[in-house]
C-alpha positions as CSV (number, residue, x, y, z in Angstrom):
1,M,109.5,132.1,84.1
2,S,112.4,130.9,82.3
3,R,113.8,127.8,83.2
4,S,117.2,128.7,85.2
5,E,114.4,131.0,87.2
6,W,112.0,128.1,87.7
7,E,114.7,126.3,89.2
8,S,116.6,129.0,91.3
9,L,113.2,128.2,93.6
10,C,114.2,125.6,94.6
11,D,115.7,126.2,98.5
12,G,117.7,122.5,99.0
13,C,115.6,121.8,101.5
14,A,115.3,117.3,99.8
15,R,111.8,117.0,101.2
16,C,110.7,116.2,97.4
17,C,113.8,113.5,97.9
18,L,112.5,111.5,100.6
19,V,111.4,108.0,99.3
20,K,107.5,108.1,99.4
21,L,106.6,104.4,99.0
22,E,102.3,103.2,97.3
23,D,99.6,101.3,98.8
24,E,99.9,98.6,96.1
25,D,95.9,97.9,97.4
26,T,95.0,102.3,97.8
27,G,96.6,103.7,96.1
28,D,98.0,105.7,98.6
29,I,101.6,107.8,99.3
30,Y,103.8,108.0,102.3
31,L,106.5,109.5,103.3
32,T,110.1,107.9,104.6
33,R,113.5,109.1,106.5
34,L,114.5,108.0,103.7
35,T,116.4,110.5,100.4
36,C,117.3,108.6,97.0
37,R,121.0,107.3,96.2
38,M,121.6,110.3,94.3
39,L,121.2,112.3,97.3
40,T,123.7,113.7,99.6
41,V,122.3,114.2,102.5
42,R,124.8,116.4,105.1
43,T,124.7,118.9,101.8
44,C,121.1,118.0,100.6
45,R,122.1,117.8,96.8
46,C,122.1,115.5,94.2
47,S,125.6,114.1,93.0
48,D,124.2,114.2,89.7
49,Y,121.9,116.4,88.9
50,E,122.3,117.4,85.5
51,H,121.6,113.4,84.7
52,R,118.4,112.8,87.2
53,F,115.8,111.8,85.3
54,A,118.5,108.8,83.5
55,K,119.7,107.6,86.5
56,M,116.6,107.8,88.2
57,H,112.7,106.7,86.8
58,D,111.3,108.2,89.9
59,C,112.3,111.5,89.9
60,I,110.3,114.1,89.0
61,E,110.5,117.1,87.4
62,I,108.3,120.2,89.4
63,D,106.3,122.0,86.5
64,P,104.2,125.0,88.3
65,Q,101.2,122.3,88.2
66,K,102.6,119.8,89.5
67,A,103.7,122.2,92.1
68,R,100.1,122.3,93.2
69,E,99.1,119.0,92.6
70,L,101.8,116.4,94.2
71,S,100.3,116.3,97.6
72,W,103.1,114.8,99.4
73,L,104.7,118.5,98.9
74,P,105.4,120.1,101.4
75,A,104.3,123.9,102.1
76,T,107.3,125.3,102.7
77,C,108.1,124.6,99.0
78,G,109.6,126.9,97.3
79,Y,107.9,126.3,94.2
80,R,104.5,125.0,95.7
81,I,104.1,128.9,97.2
82,V,104.9,131.0,93.6
83,A,102.7,128.7,92.3
84,E,100.9,128.9,94.9
85,G,100.8,132.5,95.1
86,R,102.4,133.7,98.6
87,D,105.8,134.7,98.8
88,L,108.9,132.8,99.5
89,P,109.7,132.7,103.0
90,W,112.9,134.7,105.5
91,W,114.4,131.5,105.0
92,H,114.3,131.0,101.7
93,P,118.2,131.4,100.1
94,L,116.7,134.0,96.7
95,I,115.1,136.6,99.9
96,S,117.9,135.5,102.6
97,G,120.6,134.6,99.8
98,T,122.8,132.4,101.5
99,P,121.7,128.7,101.7
100,E,122.1,128.0,105.3
101,T,119.4,129.8,106.7
102,V,116.6,126.9,104.8
103,H,119.3,124.8,107.2
104,Q,119.4,126.9,109.8
105,A,115.1,127.3,109.7
106,G,115.0,123.3,110.4
107,I,113.4,122.8,106.8
108,S,116.4,120.7,105.0
109,V,115.7,116.8,105.2
110,A,119.5,117.4,106.9
111,S,119.0,116.8,109.8
112,F,116.9,113.5,110.0
113,A,117.4,112.3,107.0
114,M,119.6,109.1,105.7
115,N,120.3,107.4,102.6
116,E,118.2,105.2,100.6
117,K,121.6,103.4,100.1
118,R,122.5,102.7,104.4
119,V,119.1,100.5,104.6
120,K,117.5,97.6,102.6
121,E,114.8,98.2,100.3
122,E,112.6,95.2,102.8
123,N,112.9,97.4,105.3
124,Y,111.4,100.9,104.2
125,V,108.1,100.9,105.6
126,R,109.6,100.9,108.9
127,Y,111.1,104.7,107.8
128,I,108.0,105.9,107.5
129,I,107.1,108.9,108.4
130,D,103.5,111.1,109.4
131,D,103.0,113.5,106.4
132,L,106.5,115.5,107.7
133,K,105.1,115.9,111.3
134,D,108.3,113.6,112.0
135,A,110.1,115.6,111.1
136,P,111.8,118.8,112.2
137,S,109.4,122.0,111.6
138,P,109.9,125.8,110.5
139,P,110.0,128.1,113.8
140,R,106.6,130.1,113.8
141,N,108.5,132.7,115.4
142,G,110.5,133.5,112.2
143,K,114.3,132.6,112.9
144,G,116.0,129.4,112.7
145,R,118.1,127.8,114.9
146,G,121.7,131.0,114.3
147,G,118.4,132.8,111.9
148,K,119.0,136.6,111.5
């Protein structure tokens, strides 16, 4: 798979852009409702995707191995789905033909996250969520709000 084909697997949910906090004593990773300062939450798009690694030292490039290993990467992630040999769901833009279905299905962070720029770093802990269980989940019937 070429680099551009691999990158096309990104569904635009921005769940990988959620700020993660690491417990210094245990190494445990905690997800928050906060997103990277470069993310435009409403659209779930990076404001400078081309230069993200240079501007954000903790931005991670997801490759097939990382897609299988990163425990915080959601099961709904297009990269993880393909890396694990599963089929993309109905709401994935490559299947639906539109980037809007990821939002309609409730997969994206647009409905519950906020940019970290709005919060003092010492308050990040207040925004911890329980492994995306506090975030909206995809509908079980295969149809989201406005889904077809």
